C-alpha positions, -999 to +999 in steps of 0.1 A: +120+033-031+100+030-062+059+042-076+042+016-063+056+015-027+046+055-026+012+051-043+004+020-024+015+040+008-005+069-003-040+053-008-035+030+027-032+059+042-060+075+021-086+048+031-077+048+072-087+085+068-116+073+049-124+045+075-124+068+105-144+096+088-170+069+081-166+059+121-173+097+126-201+101+112-216+069+109-216+059+077-214+025+073-206+028+038-181+045+038-161+029+068-165-006+042-148+017+009-122+031+037-114-003+043-115-022+011-092+010+003-066+006+030-061-029+017-059-022-019-026+005-009-012-022+015-011-048-012+004-022-039+027-012-013+036-049-004+038-053-047+063-023-046+084-042-016+088-073-037+099-054-066+127-037-046+139-069-030+140-086-062+162-058-075+184-060-047+187-098-049+191-097-088+218-069-077+238-088-055+234-121-076+250-099-106+280-082-076+290-124-070+294-129-109 
């Protein structure tokens, strides 16, 4: 696990909370901000996933040599 995966997951969770809070209080602005934070977190987490996959494939390639 790398820091992009961890930070992305945390940001995604915070976005979900913010979005749901916005829904509960009837604030379209908070809902939109929450959705944006959630998407940004998902992208960061996916970037971390890709980094890990690349690192793993590099390790496999080095083992085969």
